[in-house]
C-alpha positions in Angstrom: 0.2 0.1 0.0 2.8 2.4 1.3 4.9 1.2 -1.6 2.9 2.8 -3.9 2.5 6.2 -2.5 5.8 7.0 -4.2 3.4 7.3 -7.1 0.6 9.4 -6.2 3.0 13.0 -6.1 -0.6 14.7 -6.8 -2.2 13.3 -3.7 -3.1 16.2 -0.4 -4.8 13.8 2.0 -3.2 10.4 3.1 -5.0 8.9 5.4 -3.3 5.3 7.0 -5.3 4.1 9.9 -4.9 1.0 11.8 -2.3 -0.1 9.5 1.0 -2.1 9.8 4.2 0.3 9.1 6.8 -1.6 8.7 10.3 -0.6 8.2 10.3 -0.8 4.4 6.9 0.9 4.9 8.0 3.3 6.9 11.0 4.2 4.6 8.5 5.0 1.8 6.2 6.9 3.6 9.3 9.1 4.5 10.6 9.8 0.9 7.2 10.3 0.0 6.5 12.8 2.8 10.3 14.2 1.9 9.2 15.0 -1.5 6.1 15.5 -2.1 5.0 19.1 -2.5 1.2 18.6 -2.4 -0.4 16.6 0.8 -1.5 18.8 3.4 -3.8 16.2 5.2 -1.8 13.8 6.8 -3.3 10.8 9.7 -1.0 8.5 11.0 -3.6 7.1 13.9 -3.2 3.6 15.8 0.0 2.8 13.4 2.6 1.6 16.2 4.8 3.2 14.3 8.1 2.6 17.1 11.3 3.3 15.6 10.3 4.3 11.9 8.2 7.0 13.1 12.0 9.0 14.2 12.2 8.6 10.5 9.1 9.9 9.3 9.3 13.3 11.8 12.5 14.0 9.8 11.3 13.6 7.0 8.2 16.3 7.6 11.1 18.5 8.2 11.0 18.8 4.4 7.8 19.0 4.0 6.2 22.7 3.4 2.7 22.0 2.6 1.1 19.7 5.9 -1.4 21.7 7.6 -2.5 18.7 8.9 -1.1 16.3 11.1 -2.5 13.3 13.2 -0.4 10.6 15.1 -3.4 9.9 17.4 -2.6 6.2 19.4 0.6 5.4 18.3 3.9 4.4 20.1 6.8 6.6 19.0 10.2 6.5 20.4 11.4 8.7 23.6 13.7 9.9 21.0 11.0 12.2 19.5 11.4 14.7 21.9 15.1 15.5 21.5 13.9 16.6 17.3 
């Protein structure tokens, strides 16, 4: 599912709710977020992002169009507070 995100550069809303995001999927998602210039809404609720959450959050630093981010009910690493 997330592997196809790199092909959807015109996407404005992405909701990945309660889906398993493993390391490979997370890296693909991070790359998509790093390069996408149209996404305004991202909902990653209930995905247990764990360590890959760091890479996703770092990718968001490059995204200038996102206006709505939801990370509710995720297990996130403690290192996010140091970013």
